[in-house]
Structures are given as structure tokens and as C-alpha cells.
C-alpha positions as CSV (number, residue, x, y, z in Angstrom):
1,M,41.1,-21.3,-49.0
2,V,43.7,-23.5,-50.6
3,S,42.8,-27.1,-51.7
4,V,45.3,-29.8,-50.7
5,E,45.4,-33.2,-52.4
6,F,47.5,-36.2,-51.4
7,L,48.7,-38.6,-54.0
8,G,49.8,-42.2,-53.8
9,P,50.0,-44.1,-50.5
10,I,49.4,-41.0,-48.2
11,G,45.8,-42.0,-47.9
12,E,44.2,-38.7,-47.0
13,K,41.2,-37.1,-48.6
14,K,41.3,-33.7,-50.2
15,M,41.3,-30.8,-47.7
16,E,40.5,-27.1,-47.9
17,L,42.8,-25.0,-45.6
18,D,43.1,-21.3,-44.9
19,V,46.9,-20.8,-45.2
20,K,49.0,-17.9,-46.6
21,N,52.2,-19.8,-47.6
22,L,53.8,-23.2,-47.6
23,V,55.3,-22.7,-44.2
24,E,51.8,-22.4,-42.7
25,L,50.6,-25.3,-44.7
26,K,53.4,-27.6,-43.5
27,E,52.8,-26.6,-39.9
28,K,49.1,-27.6,-40.2
29,L,49.8,-30.8,-42.1
30,N,52.4,-31.8,-39.5
31,T,49.6,-32.1,-37.0
32,I,48.1,-35.0,-39.0
33,E,50.0,-38.2,-38.1
34,S,49.2,-40.0,-41.4
35,V,50.6,-37.0,-43.4
36,Q,53.5,-36.0,-41.1
37,K,55.7,-38.9,-42.0
38,W,55.4,-38.2,-45.7
39,L,56.1,-34.4,-45.7
40,S,59.9,-34.5,-45.5
41,M,60.2,-36.8,-48.5
42,S,57.5,-35.5,-50.7
43,A,57.5,-33.0,-53.5
44,L,55.0,-30.1,-53.6
45,A,53.2,-28.7,-56.6
46,I,51.2,-25.5,-56.6
47,N,48.7,-25.3,-59.5
48,D,50.6,-28.1,-61.3
49,V,54.1,-26.5,-61.0
50,L,56.7,-28.1,-58.7
51,V,58.0,-25.7,-56.0
52,E,60.9,-26.0,-53.6
53,D,60.8,-22.6,-51.8
54,I,59.1,-23.1,-48.5
55,N,58.3,-19.4,-48.4
56,T,56.2,-19.6,-51.5
57,P,53.0,-17.6,-51.0
58,L,49.6,-19.1,-51.5
59,K,46.4,-17.4,-52.5
60,D,42.7,-18.3,-52.4
61,G,41.9,-20.9,-55.0
62,D,45.4,-22.4,-55.3
63,K,45.7,-26.2,-55.6
64,V,48.5,-27.8,-53.7
65,V,49.4,-31.4,-54.4
66,I,51.6,-33.5,-52.1
67,L,53.6,-35.9,-54.2
68,P,55.3,-38.8,-52.3
69,P,58.2,-40.7,-53.9
70,V,57.1,-43.6,-56.0
71,C,58.8,-46.5,-57.7
72,G,58.0,-47.5,-61.2
73,G,58.9,-50.3,-63.5
């Protein structure tokens, strides 16, 4: 199982999902309307490291964080 956390305005609680890579994760998250709109504009981190390769494999115990864009001042 992989834990998935959502930061900022996404507004979803932490989830535990059984996925093998980021492609599978995105497919599952796209079925959740409140998350779907954020996926295309959000960065992803696995175990606190930003990743861009959608084919990145995931293993049991990995922590994925969905990081939406934010404005600061």
C-alpha cells in the first residue's frame, strides 16, 4: 500500500492505495472529482523527493504527496 497526502486547497484526507506506479495512481485519483481538477497542475513527491516521470514505480510503504501550486507573499 502507498499513502497519498493532499496539500493545500485540495481538501482530501490521506488515503492508502494499492498501486504499482504513478500511472496507476493518477488513474485512481482521476476518479475522485475533488482531486481530478488539481492533478494536471500539481507536482508530485515520493518520499519527499519531487518526481516528474509518470512511469516512476511505487513500492509498499512509499508516501506520495500531491502539491498544488500556491501563491506566497
